[in-house]
C-alpha positions as CSV (number, residue, x, y, z in Angstrom):
1,M,-97.6,-42.5,-4.4
2,A,-97.0,-44.3,-1.1
3,D,-96.1,-48.0,-1.0
4,D,-99.3,-48.9,0.7
5,L,-101.2,-47.7,-2.4
6,A,-99.2,-49.9,-4.8
7,P,-101.3,-52.2,-7.0
8,Q,-101.5,-55.8,-5.8
9,D,-101.0,-58.8,-8.2
10,V,-103.7,-61.4,-8.5
11,V,-102.3,-64.8,-9.8
12,E,-104.8,-66.8,-11.8
13,A,-104.6,-70.5,-12.8
14,P,-105.5,-71.6,-16.3
15,R,-109.2,-72.2,-16.9
16,A,-111.4,-74.3,-19.1
17,L,-112.5,-72.8,-22.4
18,T,-116.1,-71.8,-23.2
19,D,-118.2,-73.0,-26.0
20,V,-117.8,-71.0,-29.2
21,A,-119.8,-67.8,-29.5
22,Q,-120.6,-66.4,-32.9
23,T,-120.1,-62.7,-33.5
24,S,-120.5,-60.4,-36.5
25,N,-116.7,-60.5,-37.0
26,G,-116.2,-64.2,-36.5
27,P,-116.4,-67.0,-33.9
28,V,-114.7,-66.6,-30.5
29,R,-114.0,-68.7,-27.5
30,G,-113.3,-67.4,-24.0
31,H,-112.6,-69.1,-20.7
32,Q,-114.8,-70.2,-17.8
33,E,-114.2,-68.5,-14.4
34,D,-116.1,-69.2,-11.2
35,G,-119.4,-69.8,-13.0
36,L,-119.0,-67.1,-15.6
37,E,-118.1,-67.2,-19.3
38,V,-115.3,-64.6,-19.8
39,F,-114.1,-63.2,-23.1
40,K,-111.1,-60.9,-23.1
41,G,-109.4,-59.1,-26.0
42,L,-112.4,-59.3,-28.4
43,R,-111.4,-57.2,-31.4
44,Y,-114.2,-54.8,-32.4
45,G,-112.2,-52.6,-34.8
46,A,-109.4,-52.9,-37.3
47,P,-106.0,-51.6,-36.2
48,P,-106.0,-47.8,-36.5
49,V,-102.5,-47.6,-37.8
50,G,-100.7,-46.2,-40.9
51,L,-103.0,-44.2,-43.0
52,A,-105.9,-45.3,-40.7
53,R,-104.3,-43.3,-37.9
54,F,-106.5,-40.4,-36.8
55,K,-109.4,-41.6,-38.9
56,P,-112.7,-43.1,-37.8
57,P,-112.6,-46.8,-36.8
58,S,-113.4,-49.5,-39.4
59,L,-114.5,-53.0,-38.9
60,P,-111.8,-55.7,-38.6
61,R,-111.2,-58.2,-41.3
62,P,-113.7,-61.1,-40.7
63,W,-112.4,-64.5,-39.5
64,T,-113.8,-68.0,-39.8
65,E,-111.9,-70.1,-37.3
66,P,-112.6,-69.5,-33.5
67,A,-110.4,-66.8,-32.1
68,E,-109.3,-67.4,-28.5
69,A,-110.4,-64.5,-26.3
70,V,-108.6,-65.4,-23.1
71,A,-106.3,-62.5,-22.5
72,Y,-106.8,-58.7,-22.5
73,G,-106.1,-56.8,-25.7
74,A,-103.5,-54.0,-25.8
75,P,-104.4,-50.8,-24.1
76,A,-104.1,-47.5,-26.1
77,I,-100.9,-45.6,-26.2
78,Q,-100.7,-43.6,-23.0
79,S,-100.1,-39.8,-23.1
80,G,-96.5,-39.0,-23.9
81,L,-95.3,-42.6,-23.6
82,A,-93.9,-45.0,-26.1
83,P,-95.6,-48.3,-27.1
84,G,-95.4,-50.8,-24.3
85,E,-95.4,-48.2,-21.5
86,R,-98.3,-47.8,-19.0
87,R,-98.9,-45.5,-16.1
88,S,-100.5,-46.8,-12.9
89,S,-102.3,-45.3,-10.0
90,P,-104.5,-46.6,-7.1
91,G,-107.5,-45.7,-9.2
92,D,-106.3,-47.4,-12.3
93,P,-103.8,-50.3,-11.6
94,P,-103.2,-52.5,-14.6
95,A,-104.3,-56.2,-14.4
96,P,-101.4,-58.6,-14.0
97,D,-102.0,-60.1,-17.4
98,E,-102.6,-56.8,-19.3
99,P,-100.3,-56.6,-22.3
100,A,-98.1,-53.7,-23.6
101,S,-99.8,-50.6,-24.9
102,S,-100.2,-50.2,-28.7
103,E,-101.9,-48.1,-31.4
104,D,-103.7,-51.4,-32.2
105,C,-106.0,-51.2,-29.2
106,L,-109.6,-51.6,-30.3
107,F,-110.6,-54.5,-28.0
108,L,-113.3,-55.1,-25.5
109,N,-114.0,-57.7,-22.7
110,V,-117.1,-59.5,-21.7
111,W,-118.2,-61.2,-18.4
112,T,-121.5,-63.1,-18.6
113,P,-123.3,-65.8,-16.5
114,G,-124.3,-67.7,-19.7
115,L,-124.2,-68.0,-23.4
116,D,-128.0,-68.3,-23.6
117,A,-131.1,-66.3,-24.4
118,A,-131.6,-64.8,-20.9
119,K,-131.6,-61.2,-22.0
120,R,-129.7,-59.9,-19.0
121,P,-129.1,-56.2,-18.4
122,V,-125.8,-55.1,-20.0
123,M,-123.4,-52.6,-18.4
124,V,-120.7,-51.1,-20.6
125,W,-117.8,-49.5,-18.6
126,L,-115.8,-46.6,-20.0
127,H,-112.5,-46.2,-18.1
128,G,-111.0,-43.2,-16.5
129,G,-107.7,-41.4,-17.0
130,G,-109.2,-38.4,-18.6
131,F,-108.9,-38.7,-22.4
132,A,-105.1,-39.3,-22.0
133,N,-104.5,-42.5,-20.2
134,G,-106.2,-45.7,-18.9
135,S,-107.5,-49.0,-20.0
136,G,-110.5,-51.3,-19.8
137,G,-108.2,-53.9,-18.5
138,A,-107.4,-52.3,-15.2
139,A,-107.5,-54.6,-12.2
140,M,-110.4,-53.0,-10.4
141,Y,-112.6,-53.1,-13.6
142,D,-112.8,-56.9,-13.6
143,G,-116.6,-57.4,-14.2
144,G,-116.9,-60.9,-12.6
145,N,-118.3,-60.0,-9.2
146,L,-120.9,-57.5,-10.6
147,A,-122.0,-60.0,-13.3
148,R,-122.4,-62.8,-10.7
149,Q,-124.2,-60.6,-8.1
150,G,-126.6,-59.0,-10.5
151,D,-127.0,-61.7,-13.2
152,A,-125.8,-59.1,-15.6
153,V,-123.4,-58.9,-18.6
154,L,-120.4,-56.6,-18.1
155,V,-118.4,-55.1,-20.9
156,T,-115.2,-53.0,-20.7
157,V,-113.7,-51.1,-23.6
158,N,-110.3,-49.9,-24.9
159,H,-110.2,-47.1,-27.4
160,R,-107.8,-44.5,-28.7
161,L,-106.6,-41.8,-26.3
162,N,-104.7,-38.5,-26.2
163,V,-103.2,-37.3,-29.5
164,F,-104.1,-40.5,-31.3
165,G,-107.8,-40.2,-30.4
166,Y,-108.4,-36.5,-30.4
167,L,-106.0,-34.5,-32.7
168,H,-108.3,-32.4,-34.8
169,L,-106.8,-32.3,-38.3
170,G,-109.9,-31.4,-40.2
171,E,-109.0,-27.8,-40.8
172,V,-105.5,-28.7,-41.9
173,F,-105.9,-31.9,-43.9
174,G,-109.5,-31.5,-45.1
175,P,-112.7,-33.5,-45.0
176,E,-111.0,-36.9,-45.0
177,Y,-109.8,-36.0,-41.4
178,A,-112.9,-34.1,-40.3
179,Q,-113.6,-36.6,-37.6
180,S,-110.0,-37.0,-36.3
181,G,-110.8,-34.9,-33.2
182,V,-113.5,-37.3,-32.1
183,A,-111.9,-40.6,-33.3
184,G,-111.7,-42.0,-29.8
185,M,-115.4,-41.3,-29.2
186,L,-116.2,-42.9,-32.5
187,D,-114.3,-46.0,-31.3
188,I,-116.7,-46.1,-28.3
189,V,-119.6,-45.8,-30.7
190,Q,-118.3,-48.7,-32.7
191,A,-117.9,-50.8,-29.5
192,L,-121.5,-50.0,-28.6
193,E,-122.6,-51.1,-32.1
194,W,-120.7,-54.3,-31.5
195,V,-122.7,-54.7,-28.2
196,R,-126.0,-54.0,-30.1
197,D,-125.2,-56.6,-32.8
198,N,-123.6,-59.3,-30.7
199,I,-124.5,-59.1,-27.0
200,A,-127.5,-61.4,-27.3
201,A,-125.2,-64.2,-28.1
202,F,-123.5,-63.6,-24.8
203,G,-126.8,-63.7,-22.8
204,G,-127.4,-59.9,-22.8
205,D,-130.3,-57.7,-23.8
206,P,-129.2,-55.2,-26.5
207,A,-132.3,-53.1,-25.6
208,N,-131.2,-52.7,-22.0
209,V,-127.6,-51.3,-22.1
210,T,-126.3,-49.0,-19.4
211,I,-123.1,-47.0,-20.1
212,F,-121.2,-46.0,-17.0
213,G,-117.8,-44.5,-16.4
214,E,-115.6,-42.6,-13.9
215,S,-113.6,-39.4,-14.2
216,G,-112.7,-39.2,-17.9
217,G,-115.1,-42.1,-18.4
218,G,-117.9,-40.0,-17.0
219,W,-117.0,-37.3,-19.4
220,K,-117.2,-39.8,-22.2
221,V,-120.7,-40.8,-21.0
222,S,-121.7,-37.1,-20.9
223,L,-120.6,-36.6,-24.5
224,L,-122.3,-39.8,-25.7
225,M,-125.6,-38.3,-24.4
226,A,-125.2,-35.6,-27.1
227,M,-123.9,-37.7,-30.0
228,P,-126.4,-38.7,-32.7
229,A,-124.3,-41.7,-33.7
230,A,-124.8,-43.1,-30.2
231,R,-128.5,-42.6,-30.1
232,G,-130.3,-45.9,-29.4
233,L,-127.2,-47.7,-28.4
234,F,-127.8,-47.3,-24.7
235,A,-130.9,-47.0,-22.5
236,K,-129.4,-45.7,-19.2
237,A,-126.3,-43.7,-18.2
238,I,-124.1,-43.4,-15.0
239,I,-121.5,-40.6,-14.5
240,Q,-119.1,-41.1,-11.6
241,S,-116.9,-38.1,-10.7
242,G,-116.7,-37.0,-14.3
243,P,-119.4,-34.5,-15.3
244,G,-118.7,-33.3,-18.9
245,L,-120.6,-30.2,-19.6
246,T,-118.7,-29.2,-22.8
247,A,-116.5,-30.3,-25.6
248,K,-113.3,-28.5,-26.9
249,P,-114.0,-25.6,-29.3
250,K,-112.9,-26.3,-32.9
251,S,-110.7,-23.3,-33.1
252,E,-108.7,-24.3,-30.0
253,A,-108.4,-27.9,-31.3
254,D,-107.2,-26.5,-34.6
255,D,-104.5,-24.3,-33.0
256,I,-103.2,-27.4,-31.1
257,A,-103.0,-29.5,-34.3
258,R,-101.2,-26.8,-36.3
259,Q,-98.6,-26.3,-33.5
260,L,-98.0,-30.0,-33.2
261,L,-97.6,-30.5,-36.9
262,A,-95.1,-27.6,-37.0
263,D,-93.1,-29.1,-34.2
264,L,-93.1,-32.5,-35.9
265,G,-92.1,-30.8,-39.2
266,V,-94.8,-32.5,-41.3
267,S,-97.4,-31.0,-43.6
268,T,-99.1,-33.9,-45.3
269,P,-101.2,-36.9,-44.0
270,Q,-98.8,-39.3,-45.6
271,A,-95.8,-37.8,-43.7
272,L,-97.7,-37.8,-40.4
273,A,-98.8,-41.4,-41.0
274,A,-95.2,-42.5,-41.5
275,L,-93.9,-41.1,-38.2
276,P,-93.0,-43.5,-35.4
277,T,-95.6,-43.8,-32.7
278,E,-93.2,-42.8,-30.0
279,L,-92.2,-39.6,-31.8
280,I,-95.7,-38.4,-32.1
281,S,-96.5,-39.3,-28.5
282,S,-93.4,-37.6,-27.1
283,A,-93.9,-34.4,-29.1
284,S,-97.6,-34.2,-28.3
285,V,-97.0,-33.5,-24.6
286,K,-94.4,-30.8,-25.2
287,L,-97.0,-28.2,-26.3
288,P,-97.9,-25.5,-23.8
289,G,-101.0,-26.2,-21.7
290,E,-102.3,-28.8,-19.2
291,V,-101.4,-32.2,-20.7
292,M,-104.6,-33.8,-19.6
293,R,-106.6,-31.1,-21.4
294,L,-104.6,-30.8,-24.7
295,Y,-106.3,-33.6,-26.5
296,T,-110.0,-33.9,-25.7
297,P,-113.0,-34.4,-28.0
298,T,-113.7,-31.6,-30.4
299,L,-117.0,-29.8,-30.8
300,D,-116.9,-30.5,-34.6
301,G,-120.6,-29.6,-35.3
302,A,-121.4,-33.1,-36.7
303,V,-120.3,-36.0,-34.5
304,I,-120.7,-33.8,-31.5
305,P,-123.1,-31.1,-32.8
306,R,-123.4,-29.2,-29.5
307,H,-122.1,-29.2,-25.9
308,P,-123.8,-32.0,-24.0
309,F,-124.9,-30.0,-21.0
310,E,-124.1,-26.3,-21.8
311,P,-126.1,-24.1,-21.6
312,D,-128.6,-26.8,-21.0
313,A,-129.0,-30.6,-21.4
314,S,-129.0,-31.9,-25.0
315,A,-132.5,-33.1,-25.9
316,L,-131.1,-36.0,-27.8
317,N,-131.3,-38.5,-24.9
318,A,-133.8,-36.7,-22.7
319,D,-135.5,-40.1,-22.3
320,V,-132.4,-41.8,-20.8
321,P,-132.4,-42.0,-17.0
322,L,-129.2,-40.8,-15.4
323,L,-127.3,-41.6,-12.2
324,I,-124.6,-39.1,-11.2
325,G,-122.4,-38.2,-8.2
326,T,-119.0,-37.7,-6.7
327,N,-116.9,-38.6,-3.7
328,K,-116.5,-36.2,-0.8
329,D,-112.8,-35.6,-1.1
330,E,-112.0,-36.0,-4.8
331,N,-109.0,-33.8,-4.9
332,T,-106.9,-35.6,-2.2
333,L,-105.9,-38.2,-4.7
334,F,-104.4,-35.6,-7.1
335,L,-102.7,-33.7,-4.2
336,F,-101.3,-36.7,-2.3
337,S,-97.9,-36.6,-4.0
338,H,-97.7,-32.8,-3.8
339,P,-94.8,-31.7,-1.6
340,K,-97.1,-29.5,0.4
341,F,-99.7,-32.2,1.1
342,G,-100.1,-31.9,4.9
343,S,-98.7,-28.4,5.1
344,F,-101.0,-26.2,2.9
345,T,-101.7,-22.9,4.6
346,E,-104.6,-20.5,4.9
347,E,-102.8,-18.3,2.4
348,D,-102.7,-21.2,-0.1
349,I,-106.4,-21.8,0.4
350,A,-107.3,-18.2,-0.1
351,K,-105.2,-18.0,-3.3
352,Q,-106.8,-21.2,-4.7
353,A,-110.3,-20.0,-3.9
354,R,-109.8,-16.6,-5.4
355,A,-108.5,-18.2,-8.6
356,A,-111.7,-20.4,-8.7
357,V,-114.5,-18.1,-7.7
358,G,-113.1,-14.6,-7.5
359,D,-114.8,-12.3,-4.9
360,R,-116.8,-15.3,-3.5
361,A,-113.6,-16.9,-2.2
362,E,-114.0,-15.9,1.4
363,A,-117.6,-17.0,1.5
364,L,-116.7,-20.3,-0.1
365,V,-113.9,-21.1,2.3
366,A,-116.1,-20.1,5.3
367,A,-118.9,-22.4,4.0
368,L,-116.5,-25.3,3.6
369,R,-115.0,-24.8,7.1
370,R,-118.5,-24.9,8.5
371,A,-119.3,-28.1,6.5
372,Y,-116.1,-29.8,7.6
373,P,-115.2,-28.3,11.0
374,D,-112.6,-31.0,11.7
375,Y,-110.7,-30.6,8.4
376,S,-107.0,-29.5,8.4
377,D,-106.0,-26.6,6.1
378,T,-104.7,-29.3,3.6
379,H,-108.1,-31.0,3.5
380,I,-109.9,-27.6,3.2
381,Y,-107.5,-26.8,0.3
382,A,-108.5,-30.1,-1.3
383,A,-112.2,-29.4,-0.6
384,V,-112.0,-26.1,-2.5
385,G,-110.8,-27.9,-5.6
386,T,-113.4,-30.7,-5.2
387,A,-116.3,-28.3,-4.7
388,T,-115.4,-26.0,-7.6
389,G,-114.7,-28.8,-10.0
390,M,-116.4,-32.2,-10.0
391,W,-119.0,-31.5,-7.4
392,E,-120.3,-28.2,-8.7
393,N,-120.4,-29.5,-12.3
394,S,-122.1,-32.7,-11.2
395,V,-124.8,-30.6,-9.5
396,T,-125.2,-28.4,-12.6
397,L,-125.4,-31.5,-14.8
398,A,-128.0,-33.1,-12.6
399,E,-130.1,-29.9,-12.4
400,R,-130.1,-29.6,-16.2
401,K,-131.0,-33.2,-16.7
402,A,-133.8,-33.0,-14.2
403,A,-135.1,-29.8,-15.7
404,Q,-135.9,-31.6,-18.9
405,G,-138.7,-33.4,-17.0
406,S,-138.5,-36.5,-19.2
407,A,-136.3,-39.2,-17.6
408,P,-135.2,-39.0,-13.9
409,A,-131.8,-38.1,-12.6
410,Y,-130.5,-39.6,-9.4
411,M,-127.7,-37.9,-7.3
412,Y,-125.2,-39.5,-4.9
413,L,-122.3,-38.5,-2.7
414,L,-119.8,-41.0,-1.3
415,T,-118.7,-39.9,2.2
416,W,-117.1,-43.2,3.5
417,E,-113.4,-42.6,4.1
418,T,-110.7,-45.2,3.2
419,P,-108.3,-45.9,6.1
420,V,-105.3,-46.3,3.8
421,A,-102.5,-43.8,3.8
422,K,-103.3,-43.2,7.5
423,G,-106.7,-41.8,6.5
424,R,-105.2,-38.8,4.8
425,L,-107.0,-39.5,1.5
426,K,-110.5,-39.5,3.2
427,S,-113.0,-40.2,0.4
428,P,-110.8,-39.6,-2.7
429,H,-111.3,-39.7,-6.4
430,A,-111.7,-43.3,-7.8
431,V,-112.3,-44.9,-4.4
432,E,-115.9,-45.8,-5.4
433,I,-114.7,-47.9,-8.3
434,P,-114.0,-51.1,-6.4
435,L,-117.1,-50.5,-4.3
436,V,-119.3,-50.2,-7.5
437,F,-117.6,-53.3,-9.1
438,D,-117.8,-55.2,-5.8
439,N,-114.1,-55.7,-6.1
440,V,-113.0,-55.0,-2.6
441,E,-110.6,-57.9,-2.4
442,R,-108.8,-56.8,-5.6
443,A,-108.4,-53.3,-4.1
444,R,-107.5,-53.7,-0.4
445,N,-104.5,-51.5,-1.1
446,F,-106.9,-48.7,-1.8
447,V,-109.9,-49.4,0.4
448,G,-108.2,-51.0,3.4
449,R,-108.8,-54.0,5.5
450,G,-111.8,-55.1,7.6
451,D,-115.5,-55.4,6.8
452,E,-116.3,-51.7,6.3
453,P,-115.5,-51.4,2.5
454,Q,-117.5,-54.5,1.7
455,K,-120.5,-53.1,3.5
456,V,-120.4,-49.9,1.4
457,A,-119.7,-52.0,-1.7
458,R,-123.0,-53.9,-1.1
459,H,-124.9,-50.6,-1.1
460,M,-123.2,-49.2,-4.2
461,S,-123.0,-52.3,-6.4
462,G,-126.6,-53.1,-5.5
463,A,-127.8,-49.7,-6.5
464,W,-125.9,-49.7,-9.7
465,L,-127.3,-53.1,-10.7
466,A,-130.8,-52.0,-9.8
467,F,-130.4,-49.0,-12.0
468,A,-129.0,-51.0,-14.9
469,R,-132.0,-53.4,-14.7
470,T,-134.8,-50.9,-14.3
471,G,-133.6,-47.3,-14.5
472,D,-134.2,-46.9,-10.8
473,P,-131.4,-47.3,-8.2
474,N,-133.6,-48.2,-5.3
475,A,-132.3,-51.5,-4.0
476,A,-132.5,-53.7,-0.9
477,G,-130.7,-52.4,2.1
478,L,-131.0,-48.7,1.1
479,P,-133.5,-46.1,2.2
480,A,-136.0,-44.8,-0.4
481,W,-134.0,-42.8,-3.0
482,P,-136.1,-40.1,-4.8
483,A,-135.2,-38.6,-8.1
484,Y,-133.2,-35.3,-8.1
485,D,-134.9,-32.0,-8.6
486,A,-133.9,-28.4,-8.1
487,E,-136.3,-28.0,-5.1
488,R,-135.5,-30.9,-2.8
489,R,-132.1,-32.0,-4.3
490,A,-132.4,-35.5,-2.8
491,T,-129.0,-37.1,-2.6
492,M,-128.0,-40.6,-1.5
493,I,-125.2,-40.4,0.9
494,F,-123.2,-43.7,0.7
495,D,-121.5,-44.6,3.9
496,L,-121.6,-47.4,6.5
497,E,-125.1,-46.3,7.2
498,S,-126.3,-44.9,3.9
499,R,-129.0,-42.2,4.0
500,V,-130.8,-39.7,1.8
501,E,-130.1,-36.0,2.5
502,T,-131.9,-33.0,1.2
503,D,-129.5,-30.5,-0.5
504,P,-126.3,-31.6,1.1
505,L,-123.6,-28.9,1.3
506,A,-126.4,-26.4,0.6
507,E,-124.4,-23.4,1.8
508,V,-121.5,-24.3,-0.4
509,R,-123.8,-24.7,-3.4
510,K,-125.4,-21.4,-2.8
511,V,-122.1,-19.6,-2.8
512,L,-121.0,-21.3,-6.0
513,Q,-124.3,-20.5,-7.7
514,A,-124.5,-16.9,-6.5
């Protein structure tokens, strides 16, 4: 990735400690930060190591003396990497004080305006990185500005990822490992249970919790909508560039597990538990298949009893309002380091479109060229991937949610273009994160200089806070935003002058749905 997209360090001075807050696991003390009470590295689960590896999370051993919660807890092991190693990208740069990665990763972080009984809306963020990488401690996920702006409580979560969170061993090792293919999702459920049981002590309202996430985090939100164990733990949901319609079929997950065990040369739970972390991590990514898709939550029939939005929306959380959307040029972020970025050809475009939509390829490319007449071949190539991936699936998910006729769905599209990288990224994947979190100053390397990004951030953060408070994203400074339905398809277009459009990219949608 180009140097102008490198993460920027933020140096912070020591801060005063908070009063002690009582939690169900033991007393904790955080630090004060610009009018907020901030708690980092709060342990919500016991270390999932040794024979606890691949099993559902358990509660930590209680403590009686105040634990200092002033530094982020360890992020999960990243896909294919050894303990201590961490990937970074413009959409997910680590915070300067984030520690080394570890299997002992069940921590969360809280930003709150006060340790009081104010019953503020609570927003629980689920990080991106697919199910393979990432951390709740990334720099752009700092919840301080959003908590201050909206008088809200912000929570970010670390949980198991990749092979350690989603290796389905139930068919091989039996009932004791029946939930191993959803262990990372059960970590999130346990974190939400911690919120339910403890957030009132941090000034939050456990009855008004919004879960929100981007990319893989959006898929996690999608799955939680269909998980009985999560029912009642959240009241609203936001999916940013991460529509998850399905979970992994059990047979496919079982094949992956058997091949990995064969490669590792182990046949018992005890032998697997004894292997070094780095050996399992390294071997896990050598299997054939797309690394980001190898280890994802399993449709186990119990924890995840059905696909969340296929063939329709799960009825489990039909009463939960949903906010969903994408960025105009999602795929430019993934293609930016490709050697052909800037030189993709018409032939490349046609080949990609045929692979995605078959005999509708020519019609799709023509519709995209009419929608974006000033786009180069490279940006049309990116647009094909965006349209046939996150955008099409987000529209499908919104349609199926709205069709339930219970709680509303609201749709958005971010069209504001970042000027970084000479404008070549346009409106890429993840660029909405610092706008939603009102963290423009922490992400100037991604959103650029000047006043423009802060103007869009006011629109988006204000809408997200309004939705978290009431279930309706209509906020000051925005035009009236109707709920989504299959007739009007009202969509908020976030830009310097935000507006509502009826059925944006209608021609593209009709080709994809033909």
